[in-house]
N, C-alpha and C positions, 0 to 999 in steps of 0.2 A: 385881520384883527380878530383876536379871540371874542367869542360870544359869551357875554356876561348875563343877559337876559333874554328869556325864552317865553314868548306868549303863544298860547294853543286855543284855538276855538274848540269847542265841544261838540256839537251836533254835525254829523256827517264830516268831521275832521279827527278828533281824538276818539270819540265815540263810532263803535261799529254799527251795523245796521240794526243790532238789538239794543242799543244805546248803552253798551258797556265798554269799559276800557279793558283791552287785551292783555295778557300777562307780559307780551313782549313790549308793549307800549308803558306799561307800569314799570318795568325794569329799566328801559331806556331813561325815563324820566328820573327815576331814582338815582341812577349812575350819573346823569347830568348834575343833579343836585350835590352829589358826593364830589363832584369835580369844582364845585362852588359856583355853578350857575343858577341864578335865581329864576325858577319856573313858575309861571303863573297862568291862569286861564283867562280867556277874553271872551265872553259869551253874550248873546242877545238874552240868554236866559236871566230869570229873576235870581237874585242872592240865594233864596231858599233852595232853589233847584240846581244850583250851582255848588253850592257847599258840599254835598254828599262825596262830589268827585274830587274836590280839594282835599277833603280829610282822607279819602281813599288812597291819595297819592301822597299823603302825609306832607302837605305843602303849608307851610307856615309863613303866608304872604298874604299883601293885598291883591284881591282879585277882582277882575273888571267884569261887571255885569250890567245888564240892561243896555248892552252895546256902549258901555262907557258912563251911563248916568249915574252908576253908584260904583265906588271903588272902596271895598271894605276888607278888613282883615279876615283870613279864614280861621285864625284861632281866637284873637282877642275881641273881635267883632268891631273894633275901632273903624270909624268911618274917615276915610281920606278925601273922598269927593263925592258930592252929590249934586244932581243938577235936575230939578223938576221941569216940566213943561210950563211954559206961561199959562196962567190960569184961564185968562181970556181965550186963549188959543184952543186950549183942551174943550172948554165949553163950546166953541164953535165945531170942532171935530166931533163932539159927542152928538150936537144937534143933527149934523150932516148924516151921523150914522143911524140916528133915531129915524129920520125923515126919510132915507133910502132903505131902511129896513135891513141894513148890513150888520153882521155879527161884529161885537168888538169885546174884547177884554181890557180892563182897567186895573193898572197896578199901583196900589197905594200903600206905604208901610210894609213893604214886602209881603203882601197879600195880594191875590188877584180876585177881580170881581166881574161877575157876569149878570146880565138880566135874568135869564132863567137857564137851567141845565140842558143841554142838548147833546147830540152826537159829537159835535165838535168839541166843545168843552170836556166831554167823557174821554176822548182821544188824547186831548192835550194833558188832561191830569194823569192818564195813564204813562204818558211819555215822561213827564217831569216828576210824578210822585208828589205832586202837590195838590189839594184840593181847592177848588173854586169855592167863592163865597156868593150865592145867588141874591140878589138885592133889587130884583124886578125893575121898575121904572125908576128907582132911585140913581140906578147906575148913570143915567144921562145927566145927573147934576153933580156928579163926582168930579169936579175939575181942579180941586185944590191937591198940591202936593203928589201930582200924577207923574210918576218916573218914566211910564211907558204906557202905550196902548198896542194892542195887537189884534189884527183882524185875521181870521181864519176864513178861507173859502177855497172853491175850486180855482184851478189855474186861470180861467178865463174870467172870472169875476175879481179875482186878485189883481190882474193886470187892468180891468176897469176901475177898482178902487184907487189903485196906484196912480191912474191917470187923473182922476179926479182931485185926488189929495195934492198932485203935484201942481195942478192947475189953480186950486182954491188956496192952497197954504204954500206955496213957494216962497222959501226964506224964512217961513214960520215954524218948519218942522224938517227933521230929517226921516224920512220914510222909505229905508229899503226893504226890497223883497229878499228875505233871508232865506226862504225856502220856497218852492214853487207855489205852495198854498199858505204862505205867511207873509204879511205886510206889518212891520214894525214902525211905531211912531214915537219919536222922542224929541226933545229939544233939538234946534238946528245946530247948536255948537257942539251936538254930542256925537262922537263916532270912536271906533276902538283905536284909531290911530291917534287921535288927541290924547285918549286915556292912556296910550302906551307911552306916548312923550312925557305925560305928567309924571307917570310911574319912574319912567327912566331917569327924569329930572331928579326926582327925590332920592332915587338910589345913587346918584352921581355917575350914572352910566350915560355913554354917548350913544347916538342914533347908530353909529356903525358897529357898535357892540350889541345890537340888539337884533335878535330873530323871530319872526312871526309867521306862525303856520296857519291856513285858513283855505276856505272853499267857495264862500258865496259873496254876495254883494256887500253885507255888512262886514266883511273881512278885508275888503279892497282897501280901505284907508290905512289899516295896519300894515297890510303887506307892503303899500307903498311907501310907508313911513320907515319900516325897518330896514337896516343896512343890509340884512339877508331876508327878503321877503319869500316864503316857500308857498306854493299853492299845491293842494292835494291833487292826485291824480284824477278824483271825481269832480274837481273844480270846475267852475262855469268857465267857458273859453277867454272870456275877457279878464278873469282873474288870473287864469295861468299866463295869459300874455302880459298883465302886469308884474308878475312875478319874477325873481331873479333865478329861480328854480322850481322843478315840478318834481313832487315825490310820489310814491305809489299812493293808491285809494286808500279810504278809511278802512276798507274791510281787507286790506293787505299790509296793514300796520304802516302806514304811510308816514306816521309820526315817528315811530321808532326808527324807520328807515333814515329819516332825515337827521334826527338827533345822532345817531351813529356815524352818519356821513359828515355832518357839518361841525359837530360839537364833541363827540368821543373819538373821531379818527386822529390816530397820533402821527 
């Protein structure tokens, strides 16, 4: 069956190691759109950090951000779906992070807040081109309308934080490790697979007509959901195992390779 909807992750998938979209990937996406395929991005990033890439690719579509907690048009800004963390759960998570001294970023109103600037927040600002808002101790009372929280730490500490979150908040949050040093925290009903299902349903597209490309834990649900789930060559082993196909790595134009092979092949 022909692919009608393509969802592509950004970091370590569409974006190369310099966080850029290669000319070949841009050209492949343009050709897919010209063929009538709806192409969207599906990312853990905030809307403000994903929008420049949607505009660079000239996509006029709802884009999936915050791992699916916000689906919002790249052109009109219309919100199609939004789901914040439960306020009481968010408050408890923030209390835990304050007590443990763990670093946390809180996302409200498509801004991200931190206690104090540090090396981690600076590196994240450089990656996303979005500035953090330092609020001191007030950060730990920001429990309303939280779309996402993000912890940044070294790999060992992220594993420890993940174990504690899974133990204390099982069923209350979805908390994938999206990169070796990133732990994302969203509402338990949120993942990219459900977001893709929501979008496909709105567009009148069946699951078998959906293709998804990703590399990490937070891409697993959409790769399993899609009729054609494609893992990057640099994807985690269990993500590759769950996929229908494996393409080249992000620094080898893996997204373009998959588009030419599965969408543009005559």
